[in-house]
MIMI-194369 format. One record per residue (C-alpha): residue number from 1; residue in one letter; y negated, x, z. Coordinates in pm, 1 decimal. Each point is the difference from the previous one (the first is absolute). Last residue first. Layout:
REM residues N
+-----+-----+----------+----------+----------+
:   n : res :       c2 :       c1 :       c3 :
+-----+-----+----------+----------+----------+
: NUM :   a :        Y :        X :        Z :
...
+-----+-----+----------+----------+----------+
END
This chain:
REM residues 389
+-----+-----+----------+----------+----------+
:   n : res :       c2 :       c1 :       c3 :
+-----+-----+----------+----------+----------+
: 389 :   x :   7655.3 :  -8466.2 :   2790.8 :
: 388 :   x :    -87.7 :   -329.3 :   -171.1 :
: 387 :   x :   -377.5 :     28.5 :     44.9 :
: 386 :   x :      8.6 :    356.4 :   -131.7 :
: 385 :   x :     85.6 :   -134.8 :   -344.7 :
: 384 :   x :   -294.4 :   -241.5 :    -13.8 :
: 383 :   x :   -239.4 :    262.1 :    135.6 :
: 382 :   x :    110.4 :    248.6 :   -268.1 :
: 381 :   x :    -45.2 :   -256.2 :   -276.8 :
: 380 :   x :   -347.9 :    -96.3 :    123.2 :
: 379 :   x :   -108.7 :    365.6 :     21.6 :
: 378 :   x :    110.1 :     81.3 :   -356.4 :
: 377 :   x :   -351.4 :     43.1 :   -140.0 :
: 376 :   x :    -57.9 :    106.6 :   -359.9 :
: 375 :   x :   -209.6 :    238.5 :   -207.5 :
: 374 :   x :   -302.6 :    -22.4 :   -225.5 :
: 373 :   x :   -195.7 :    202.9 :   -257.6 :
: 372 :   x :    253.9 :    268.1 :    -95.6 :
: 371 :   x :   -169.9 :    248.9 :   -233.4 :
: 370 :   x :     88.9 :    121.1 :   -347.9 :
: 369 :   x :   -166.2 :    293.8 :   -175.0 :
: 368 :   x :   -178.4 :   -141.7 :   -304.0 :
: 367 :   x :    110.9 :     55.2 :   -359.5 :
: 366 :   x :   -265.9 :    114.8 :   -247.1 :
: 365 :   x :    113.4 :    364.1 :     -3.8 :
: 364 :   x :    359.4 :    -98.2 :    -77.9 :
: 363 :   x :    -97.7 :   -174.5 :   -321.3 :
: 362 :   x :    301.5 :    163.3 :   -169.5 :
: 361 :   x :    216.0 :   -198.7 :    243.7 :
: 360 :   x :   -165.9 :   -318.3 :   -120.5 :
: 359 :   x :     77.7 :     79.4 :   -364.7 :
: 358 :   x :    362.7 :     81.7 :     73.0 :
: 357 :   x :     49.6 :   -316.2 :    207.9 :
: 356 :   x :   -148.1 :   -236.3 :   -259.8 :
: 355 :   x :    328.6 :   -133.8 :   -143.1 :
: 354 :   x :    126.0 :    -74.0 :    352.4 :
: 353 :   x :   -300.2 :   -224.4 :     62.4 :
: 352 :   x :   -232.4 :    134.7 :    265.7 :
: 351 :   x :    -94.6 :    -41.5 :    366.0 :
: 350 :   x :   -222.1 :    275.2 :    143.4 :
: 349 :   x :     12.6 :      2.1 :    380.4 :
: 348 :   x :   -340.6 :     78.3 :    153.8 :
: 347 :   x :    -20.7 :   -201.1 :    321.4 :
: 346 :   x :    308.7 :    -99.5 :    193.5 :
: 345 :   x :     51.1 :   -317.7 :    204.2 :
: 344 :   x :     34.7 :   -215.3 :   -312.5 :
: 343 :   x :    278.7 :    231.0 :   -120.4 :
: 342 :   x :    180.1 :    -55.4 :    330.3 :
: 341 :   x :    -32.9 :   -378.2 :    -30.7 :
: 340 :   x :    117.8 :      5.4 :   -361.8 :
: 339 :   x :    311.2 :    204.3 :     74.5 :
: 338 :   x :    274.0 :   -233.3 :   -121.1 :
: 337 :   x :   -203.4 :    -94.7 :   -309.8 :
: 336 :   x :    -54.4 :    360.9 :   -110.6 :
: 335 :   x :     81.3 :    -61.4 :   -367.2 :
: 334 :   x :   -330.6 :    127.8 :   -147.1 :
: 333 :   x :     90.2 :    367.2 :    -15.1 :
: 332 :   x :   -144.4 :    244.2 :    246.8 :
: 331 :   x :   -223.4 :    307.6 :    -12.0 :
: 330 :   x :    -95.9 :    161.5 :    330.9 :
: 329 :   x :   -249.0 :    276.8 :     78.3 :
: 328 :   x :    125.6 :    143.1 :    326.3 :
: 327 :   x :   -211.4 :    -46.4 :    312.5 :
: 326 :   x :    278.4 :    121.4 :    230.3 :
: 325 :   x :     44.3 :   -339.5 :    168.8 :
: 324 :   x :     -3.8 :   -148.3 :   -351.3 :
: 323 :   x :    344.9 :    142.7 :    -75.6 :
: 322 :   x :    186.6 :   -191.4 :    271.8 :
: 321 :   x :   -243.1 :   -287.4 :    -45.6 :
: 320 :   x :    129.8 :    -64.3 :   -352.6 :
: 319 :   x :    316.4 :   -165.0 :    133.3 :
: 318 :   x :    207.1 :    -89.6 :   -305.5 :
: 317 :   x :    -27.5 :   -232.9 :   -299.4 :
: 316 :   x :    158.4 :   -334.1 :    -86.6 :
: 315 :   x :    281.0 :    103.5 :   -233.8 :
: 314 :   x :   -135.5 :   -137.9 :   -328.5 :
: 313 :   x :    -13.6 :    346.4 :   -168.3 :
: 312 :   x :   -319.7 :    204.1 :     12.3 :
: 311 :   x :    -25.0 :   -114.7 :    362.7 :
: 310 :   x :    292.5 :    168.4 :    174.8 :
: 309 :   x :   -151.9 :    342.2 :    -43.6 :
: 308 :   x :   -324.0 :    142.4 :    136.8 :
: 307 :   x :   -158.2 :    263.4 :   -222.5 :
: 306 :   x :   -154.5 :    217.7 :    269.5 :
: 305 :   x :   -275.9 :    249.5 :    -78.4 :
: 304 :   x :   -110.4 :    300.4 :    206.9 :
: 303 :   x :    330.3 :     42.3 :    180.0 :
: 302 :   x :     62.3 :    234.6 :    295.5 :
: 301 :   x :     31.3 :   -260.4 :    277.2 :
: 300 :   x :    166.3 :   -247.6 :   -236.8 :
: 299 :   x :    288.1 :    245.7 :    -40.1 :
: 298 :   x :     64.0 :     12.0 :    375.3 :
: 297 :   x :    -18.2 :   -380.4 :     -1.3 :
: 296 :   x :    272.8 :    -11.4 :   -266.2 :
: 295 :   x :    238.8 :    242.1 :    170.5 :
: 294 :   x :    214.1 :   -239.0 :    204.5 :
: 293 :   x :    290.7 :     -9.1 :   -244.4 :
: 292 :   x :     62.7 :    292.2 :   -234.0 :
: 291 :   x :     -3.6 :     26.9 :   -378.8 :
: 290 :   x :   -362.0 :    103.1 :    -47.4 :
: 289 :   x :     22.2 :     81.2 :   -371.0 :
: 288 :   x :   -252.0 :    275.5 :    -63.8 :
: 287 :   x :   -180.5 :     35.9 :   -332.9 :
: 286 :   x :   -219.0 :    293.9 :   -103.9 :
: 285 :   x :    199.5 :    228.0 :    226.5 :
: 284 :   x :    -75.9 :    209.4 :    308.4 :
: 283 :   x :     10.3 :   -256.2 :    278.9 :
: 282 :   x :    208.7 :    197.5 :    250.6 :
: 281 :   x :    259.7 :   -239.6 :    138.9 :
: 280 :   x :    279.5 :    128.9 :   -224.5 :
: 279 :   x :    334.3 :   -174.1 :    -51.2 :
: 278 :   x :    -85.0 :   -334.2 :    159.8 :
: 277 :   x :   -340.4 :     15.9 :   -167.6 :
: 276 :   x :    158.8 :     -6.4 :   -343.7 :
: 275 :   x :   -173.2 :    218.1 :   -258.3 :
: 274 :   x :   -186.7 :     -6.7 :   -330.5 :
: 273 :   x :   -188.5 :    244.7 :   -222.0 :
: 272 :   x :   -174.1 :   -149.2 :   -299.0 :
: 271 :   x :     75.2 :     75.8 :   -363.9 :
: 270 :   x :    -94.5 :   -353.5 :   -113.6 :
: 269 :   x :    347.3 :    -97.9 :   -126.0 :
: 268 :   x :    181.8 :    204.8 :    264.6 :
: 267 :   x :   -203.2 :   -160.5 :    277.4 :
: 266 :   x :     80.4 :   -348.4 :   -132.6 :
: 265 :   x :    372.9 :     74.9 :    -16.7 :
: 264 :   x :     -8.6 :    143.0 :    354.0 :
: 263 :   x :   -197.4 :   -295.2 :    135.7 :
: 262 :   x :    236.7 :   -255.3 :   -153.5 :
: 261 :   x :    301.8 :    183.5 :    143.5 :
: 260 :   x :   -162.5 :     11.8 :    342.8 :
: 259 :   x :    -86.7 :   -370.4 :    -27.2 :
: 258 :   x :    367.5 :    -86.2 :    -48.1 :
: 257 :   x :    109.5 :    224.6 :    286.5 :
: 256 :   x :   -260.6 :   -140.4 :    240.6 :
: 255 :   x :     76.2 :   -366.0 :    -80.3 :
: 254 :   x :    227.5 :    -58.5 :    303.1 :
: 253 :   x :   -285.6 :    126.4 :    217.1 :
: 252 :   x :   -216.2 :   -306.9 :    -71.9 :
: 251 :   x :   -379.8 :     15.2 :    -20.6 :
: 250 :   x :    -25.6 :    293.0 :   -240.6 :
: 249 :   x :   -246.1 :    276.2 :    102.8 :
: 248 :   x :   -141.6 :    207.3 :   -289.0 :
: 247 :   x :   -243.7 :    272.8 :    105.5 :
: 246 :   x :   -201.8 :    105.5 :   -304.9 :
: 245 :   x :   -197.1 :    326.3 :     -4.7 :
: 244 :   x :   -322.2 :     70.7 :   -190.0 :
: 243 :   x :    -63.5 :    357.5 :   -120.9 :
: 242 :   x :    -80.3 :    -99.0 :   -358.1 :
: 241 :   x :   -251.0 :   -270.9 :     91.8 :
: 240 :   x :   -122.1 :   -135.7 :   -333.8 :
: 239 :   x :    334.1 :      3.3 :   -181.8 :
: 238 :   x :    163.7 :    -64.0 :    336.1 :
: 237 :   x :   -143.1 :   -350.5 :     15.2 :
: 236 :   x :    169.3 :   -104.3 :   -325.3 :
: 235 :   x :    336.6 :    130.7 :    124.7 :
: 234 :   x :    -63.0 :   -166.1 :    337.2 :
: 233 :   x :    -43.7 :   -340.2 :   -163.4 :
: 232 :   x :    328.3 :     47.1 :   -186.1 :
: 231 :   x :    179.3 :    100.6 :    320.1 :
: 230 :   x :   -141.8 :   -295.6 :    193.3 :
: 229 :   x :    116.0 :   -251.4 :   -262.0 :
: 228 :   x :    346.1 :    156.5 :    -22.0 :
: 227 :   x :     26.6 :    -15.0 :    380.5 :
: 226 :   x :   -102.7 :   -366.3 :      1.1 :
: 225 :   x :    285.4 :   -149.3 :   -199.7 :
: 224 :   x :    239.7 :    -21.2 :    295.2 :
: 223 :   x :   -197.9 :     28.7 :    322.6 :
: 222 :   x :   -255.9 :    242.8 :    141.3 :
: 221 :   x :    -78.3 :     44.8 :    369.1 :
: 220 :   x :   -281.3 :    249.4 :    -71.7 :
: 219 :   x :    -99.0 :    184.0 :   -316.9 :
: 218 :   x :   -211.1 :    264.7 :    175.0 :
: 217 :   x :   -261.6 :    198.5 :   -192.1 :
: 216 :   x :   -106.9 :    333.8 :    147.7 :
: 215 :   x :   -303.1 :    182.9 :   -140.7 :
: 214 :   x :     50.3 :    376.0 :     14.8 :
: 213 :   x :     15.5 :    233.9 :    302.1 :
: 212 :   x :    345.9 :   -128.4 :     88.5 :
: 211 :   x :     12.7 :   -157.7 :    346.7 :
: 210 :   x :    228.8 :    158.6 :    259.0 :
: 209 :   x :    204.0 :   -272.1 :    169.2 :
: 208 :   x :    -55.5 :    -50.5 :    370.7 :
: 207 :   x :    268.0 :   -202.2 :    174.1 :
: 206 :   x :     43.1 :   -352.0 :    133.0 :
: 205 :   x :   -334.9 :   -131.4 :   -125.9 :
: 204 :   x :    -84.5 :   -339.5 :    139.5 :
: 203 :   x :    141.2 :   -348.2 :    -43.3 :
: 202 :   x :   -271.1 :   -266.0 :     30.3 :
: 201 :   x :    -39.8 :   -178.2 :    330.0 :
: 200 :   x :   -165.9 :   -338.6 :      2.5 :
: 199 :   x :    -35.5 :    -33.2 :   -377.4 :
: 198 :   x :    365.3 :    -94.2 :    -59.1 :
: 197 :   x :    -63.5 :   -266.3 :    263.1 :
: 196 :   x :   -180.7 :   -207.8 :   -260.1 :
: 195 :   x :   -256.8 :   -225.9 :    157.7 :
: 194 :   x :     42.0 :   -193.2 :    325.1 :
: 193 :   x :    -41.1 :   -359.0 :   -120.0 :
: 192 :   x :    168.0 :   -243.9 :    239.9 :
: 191 :   x :    244.9 :   -277.7 :    -90.2 :
: 190 :   x :    136.9 :   -220.2 :    278.9 :
: 189 :   x :    191.4 :   -213.4 :   -249.9 :
: 188 :   x :    143.9 :     64.2 :   -345.7 :
: 187 :   x :     91.8 :   -309.7 :   -199.9 :
: 186 :   x :    -42.9 :    106.5 :   -362.0 :
: 185 :   x :   -368.1 :   -102.1 :     -3.4 :
: 184 :   x :    -39.7 :    212.8 :    313.9 :
: 183 :   x :    127.8 :    305.3 :   -187.8 :
: 182 :   x :   -248.4 :    -55.6 :   -281.3 :
: 181 :   x :   -296.9 :    -39.4 :    231.5 :
: 180 :   x :     99.7 :    305.1 :    207.3 :
: 179 :   x :     50.8 :    214.4 :   -309.3 :
: 178 :   x :   -350.5 :    -96.2 :   -114.0 :
: 177 :   x :   -137.0 :     98.0 :    340.7 :
: 176 :   x :    161.3 :    341.5 :    -34.2 :
: 175 :   x :    293.9 :    208.8 :    128.8 :
: 174 :   x :    174.1 :   -273.7 :    194.7 :
: 173 :   x :    154.1 :      4.2 :    348.5 :
: 172 :   x :    240.3 :   -292.7 :     36.9 :
: 171 :   x :    130.4 :   -133.4 :    330.5 :
: 170 :   x :    293.3 :   -218.5 :    104.0 :
: 169 :   x :    209.8 :     20.5 :   -315.6 :
: 168 :   x :    293.5 :   -245.3 :      0.6 :
: 167 :   x :   -180.0 :   -298.1 :   -151.5 :
: 166 :   x :   -136.7 :    252.5 :   -249.4 :
: 165 :   x :    339.8 :     22.4 :   -168.0 :
: 164 :   x :     31.3 :   -376.6 :    -52.9 :
: 163 :   x :   -353.3 :    -12.8 :   -138.3 :
: 162 :   x :    105.1 :    277.4 :   -236.8 :
: 161 :   x :    264.7 :   -225.1 :   -156.3 :
: 160 :   x :   -232.6 :   -298.7 :    -44.2 :
: 159 :   x :   -251.9 :    231.7 :   -171.4 :
: 158 :   x :    244.0 :     47.7 :   -287.6 :
: 157 :   x :   -251.5 :     -6.5 :   -284.6 :
: 156 :   x :   -271.3 :    136.2 :    229.1 :
: 155 :   x :    206.9 :    314.0 :     58.6 :
: 154 :   x :    -14.1 :     94.4 :   -366.2 :
: 153 :   x :   -378.1 :    -41.2 :    -33.5 :
: 152 :   x :    -40.9 :    180.1 :    332.4 :
: 151 :   x :    203.9 :    301.5 :   -109.0 :
: 150 :   x :   -209.3 :     66.7 :   -312.0 :
: 149 :   x :   -334.5 :    -49.7 :    170.0 :
: 148 :   x :     85.8 :    218.4 :    298.5 :
: 147 :   x :    123.4 :   -139.2 :    331.3 :
: 146 :   x :    -13.9 :    245.3 :    285.8 :
: 145 :   x :    132.3 :     25.5 :    352.9 :
: 144 :   x :    -75.9 :    323.0 :    184.1 :
: 143 :   x :    208.9 :   -147.3 :    280.0 :
: 142 :   x :    249.2 :   -287.6 :     23.1 :
: 141 :   x :     83.9 :    -56.9 :    365.1 :
: 140 :   x :    292.7 :   -173.3 :    170.5 :
: 139 :   x :     35.8 :    -23.6 :    379.0 :
: 138 :   x :    369.8 :     48.9 :     52.7 :
: 137 :   x :    216.9 :   -232.0 :    208.3 :
: 136 :   x :    323.6 :    -44.3 :   -190.6 :
: 135 :   x :   -131.6 :   -294.8 :   -202.6 :
: 134 :   x :   -293.9 :    215.6 :   -109.2 :
: 133 :   x :    220.9 :    282.5 :   -127.3 :
: 132 :   x :    229.7 :   -247.2 :   -174.0 :
: 131 :   x :   -280.9 :   -181.8 :   -182.9 :
: 130 :   x :   -198.7 :    311.7 :    -89.6 :
: 129 :   x :    290.5 :    195.9 :   -148.0 :
: 128 :   x :    156.2 :   -318.0 :   -139.6 :
: 127 :   x :   -307.8 :    -71.4 :   -215.7 :
: 126 :   x :    -55.9 :    351.5 :   -132.9 :
: 125 :   x :   -363.6 :     15.7 :   -117.4 :
: 124 :   x :    -59.7 :    376.0 :     -8.2 :
: 123 :   x :   -358.3 :    -23.9 :   -128.7 :
: 122 :   x :   -217.9 :    222.6 :    220.0 :
: 121 :   x :    185.9 :    161.6 :    291.7 :
: 120 :   x :    224.4 :   -183.6 :    244.4 :
: 119 :   x :    -33.9 :     23.4 :    378.3 :
: 118 :   x :    280.2 :   -159.9 :    202.6 :
: 117 :   x :    -61.6 :    -30.7 :    373.5 :
: 116 :   x :    184.1 :      3.4 :    333.6 :
: 115 :   x :    334.2 :     39.1 :   -174.3 :
: 114 :   x :    326.6 :   -195.5 :     14.9 :
: 113 :   x :    276.5 :    164.0 :   -211.2 :
: 112 :   x :     48.4 :    -45.4 :   -376.5 :
: 111 :   x :    336.5 :    113.1 :   -138.3 :
: 110 :   x :    221.6 :   -309.1 :     17.6 :
: 109 :   x :   -234.2 :   -246.2 :   -169.4 :
: 108 :   x :   -184.1 :    279.5 :   -183.6 :
: 107 :   x :    286.6 :     39.6 :   -246.7 :
: 106 :   x :   -116.6 :   -309.0 :   -189.5 :
: 105 :   x :   -340.9 :    167.7 :    -59.2 :
: 104 :   x :     95.0 :    335.7 :   -150.6 :
: 103 :   x :     -0.6 :    265.2 :    269.7 :
: 102 :   x :   -321.8 :    189.9 :     78.8 :
: 101 :   x :     70.0 :    374.6 :    -11.2 :
: 100 :   x :    -21.5 :    137.9 :    352.2 :
:  99 :   x :   -215.6 :    197.1 :    240.8 :
:  98 :   x :     56.3 :     14.8 :    376.9 :
:  97 :   x :     -8.0 :    379.6 :    -12.7 :
:  96 :   x :   -376.8 :    -34.2 :     18.0 :
:  95 :   x :   -322.7 :     82.0 :   -182.8 :
:  94 :   x :    122.2 :    274.9 :   -234.5 :
:  93 :   x :    288.3 :   -219.0 :   -118.5 :
:  92 :   x :   -263.9 :   -247.1 :   -114.5 :
:  91 :   x :   -116.1 :    245.9 :   -266.8 :
:  90 :   x :    335.0 :     96.3 :   -150.5 :
:  89 :   x :     97.7 :   -366.5 :     -6.4 :
:  88 :   x :   -302.7 :    -90.9 :   -211.1 :
:  87 :   x :    108.3 :    247.3 :   -268.3 :
:  86 :   x :    352.3 :   -145.1 :      5.2 :
:  85 :   x :   -128.1 :   -356.0 :    -36.2 :
:  84 :   x :     62.4 :   -326.8 :    188.0 :
:  83 :   x :   -163.9 :     75.9 :    334.1 :
:  82 :   x :     61.0 :    -48.1 :    370.7 :
:  81 :   x :   -148.8 :    129.6 :    323.4 :
:  80 :   x :     29.3 :    -61.2 :    375.2 :
:  79 :   x :   -248.7 :    152.2 :    244.3 :
:  78 :   x :     19.6 :    -97.0 :    366.7 :
:  77 :   x :     84.4 :    350.6 :    128.8 :
:  76 :   x :   -293.1 :    160.7 :   -180.5 :
:  75 :   x :   -257.5 :   -195.3 :    197.1 :
:  74 :   x :   -260.7 :   -146.8 :   -236.2 :
:  73 :   x :   -332.1 :    140.8 :   -124.5 :
:  72 :   x :    153.7 :    259.5 :   -235.1 :
:  71 :   x :    209.5 :   -267.2 :   -173.5 :
:  70 :   x :   -309.9 :   -201.9 :    -83.4 :
:  69 :   x :   -176.6 :    298.9 :   -160.7 :
:  68 :   x :    329.3 :     90.4 :   -175.7 :
:  67 :   x :     36.7 :   -336.7 :   -174.7 :
:  66 :   x :   -145.7 :    135.5 :   -325.5 :
:  65 :   x :    269.3 :    264.4 :    -49.6 :
:  64 :   x :    272.4 :   -265.9 :    -16.4 :
:  63 :   x :   -214.2 :   -198.5 :   -241.8 :
:  62 :   x :    -45.3 :    302.4 :   -227.1 :
:  61 :   x :    370.7 :     92.4 :     -2.2 :
:  60 :   x :     92.5 :   -359.9 :    -82.6 :
:  59 :   x :    136.3 :   -307.8 :    172.4 :
:  58 :   x :   -131.8 :    -27.6 :    353.3 :
:  57 :   x :    165.5 :   -181.4 :    290.8 :
:  56 :   x :   -121.9 :     74.2 :    351.5 :
:  55 :   x :    200.1 :   -117.2 :    301.5 :
:  54 :   x :   -164.6 :     16.3 :    341.6 :
:  53 :   x :    293.0 :     22.9 :    240.9 :
:  52 :   x :    219.8 :   -222.7 :    211.9 :
:  51 :   x :    333.2 :     62.4 :   -181.5 :
:  50 :   x :    140.9 :    322.3 :   -138.6 :
:  49 :   x :     17.6 :     -5.2 :   -379.0 :
:  48 :   x :    326.4 :   -114.7 :   -150.0 :
:  47 :   x :    248.2 :    252.0 :   -147.1 :
:  46 :   x :    -49.1 :    124.5 :   -353.3 :
:  45 :   x :    256.6 :    267.4 :    -77.8 :
:  44 :   x :    120.5 :   -224.2 :   -285.6 :
:  43 :   x :   -146.0 :   -344.9 :     60.3 :
:  42 :   x :    148.8 :   -113.9 :   -335.0 :
:  41 :   x :   -310.0 :   -129.4 :   -179.8 :
:  40 :   x :   -282.8 :    195.4 :    161.3 :
:  39 :   x :    181.4 :    313.9 :    110.8 :
:  38 :   x :    219.7 :     32.3 :   -308.3 :
:  37 :   x :   -306.8 :    -68.8 :   -219.8 :
:  36 :   x :   -242.9 :    237.7 :    171.9 :
:  35 :   x :    201.7 :    320.9 :     16.2 :
:  34 :   x :    149.0 :     37.4 :   -349.0 :
:  33 :   x :   -283.0 :   -197.7 :   -162.5 :
:  32 :   x :   -182.5 :    262.2 :   -208.7 :
:  31 :   x :    315.9 :    206.8 :    -39.4 :
:  30 :   x :    187.2 :   -288.4 :   -162.2 :
:  29 :   x :    335.7 :    -73.6 :    163.0 :
:  28 :   x :   -134.5 :   -302.9 :    187.4 :
:  27 :   x :    -89.4 :   -158.1 :   -334.4 :
:  26 :   x :    366.6 :    -71.7 :    -68.9 :
:  25 :   x :     65.6 :   -158.5 :    341.3 :
:  24 :   x :   -316.0 :   -206.0 :    -30.9 :
:  23 :   x :    117.0 :   -134.2 :   -336.8 :
:  22 :   x :    329.7 :   -119.5 :    149.2 :
:  21 :   x :   -181.4 :   -159.2 :    299.5 :
:  20 :   x :   -264.0 :   -192.9 :   -194.6 :
:  19 :   x :    184.6 :   -332.3 :     -8.8 :
:  18 :   x :     78.7 :      9.7 :    371.4 :
:  17 :   x :   -357.8 :     95.1 :     93.2 :
:  16 :   x :   -139.6 :   -281.0 :   -213.0 :
:  15 :   x :    227.0 :   -250.2 :    176.5 :
:  14 :   x :    -93.8 :    132.5 :    343.8 :
:  13 :   x :   -369.3 :    -29.5 :    -90.5 :
:  12 :   x :     64.8 :   -348.6 :   -139.1 :
:  11 :   x :    156.4 :   -120.4 :    324.2 :
:  10 :   x :   -271.4 :    154.9 :    216.6 :
:   9 :   x :   -272.8 :   -165.9 :   -206.4 :
:   8 :   x :    170.1 :   -339.9 :     30.7 :
:   7 :   x :     59.9 :     42.6 :    374.5 :
:   6 :   x :   -361.0 :     98.5 :     68.6 :
:   5 :   x :   -139.5 :   -264.5 :   -236.5 :
:   4 :   x :    197.0 :   -272.9 :    180.1 :
:   3 :   x :   -119.5 :    127.4 :    337.2 :
:   2 :   x :   -364.7 :    -16.4 :   -116.3 :
:   1 :   x :     41.0 :   -341.9 :   -161.9 :
+-----+-----+----------+----------+----------+
END
């Protein structure tokens, strides 16, 4: 059955790849995908990783940042990295030159070299990635594994498929006990709860930004539909706090231009001053669009109130601990299902409906400074990886 599934899955992955080729060629010309798609689907400038290393695969910018505590405890010459996003690639390139975009699954047959271990972050369930890596000698680990309510209900419907994947994962390190139970019900074995590694080492300030003397509100990691919500709430807040400053930090850099136009139109309507951080780093306007990567934590360090994006729309939320380490007062939407364990580890976050954001922001004085209550332990993961060196 296992061999039959392997050949069947491989056949359909090749078939899907063949069908998608014309569309992939077209999308490769889009700025957002000009590096990742050619590398992932055509192996353009994407040679195989050197063999006999510890291979980490992380998808996003945040996940790539989160593995740093593990990376720092391993010899630099054994590090191998892969990702699927351009923002993630910028991060892993800082760890080692042995950094690549992960090829689409059928291309792994000729690309994947034997490694000592494969370490995959969170929910990157690529069947051929695990199966081929394991068959070529790698110890396979799934770390920071999570299974939120929404994902679990979907995964349960095709549990037979995930059981095939977990047959090729040697060890699983889960965020919570509930995650462990859910993962085991899908076939995971050797599951250990280590907490969320995003709490092990939070990103620190990279440069000192001079804080305005007034109250600073930060609209952080916002998505489509959330900037307008934050701007309206800020307009109401500014009626009572005339000197207040808003730092607006969109999650995705490809949206910077669109949000800049929205900010400028809004500022004109309300007679506010506005600026782009990339053009002037002195925070002298009523609204500042922080249109530069890697600046969010620097903004958290000078913020009094953080309106945390990704949860006012059904996105799943973002890492509140990055702001909580500074004791910021945090307001979040209710859609933080991907960050539930981190939210549970933090005291003081105010969770509100989108329609109530303005009112809650006006209650600034009643909000509590946030505090991180618990952290995580990656000792077991480190020991497991060192055992193969």
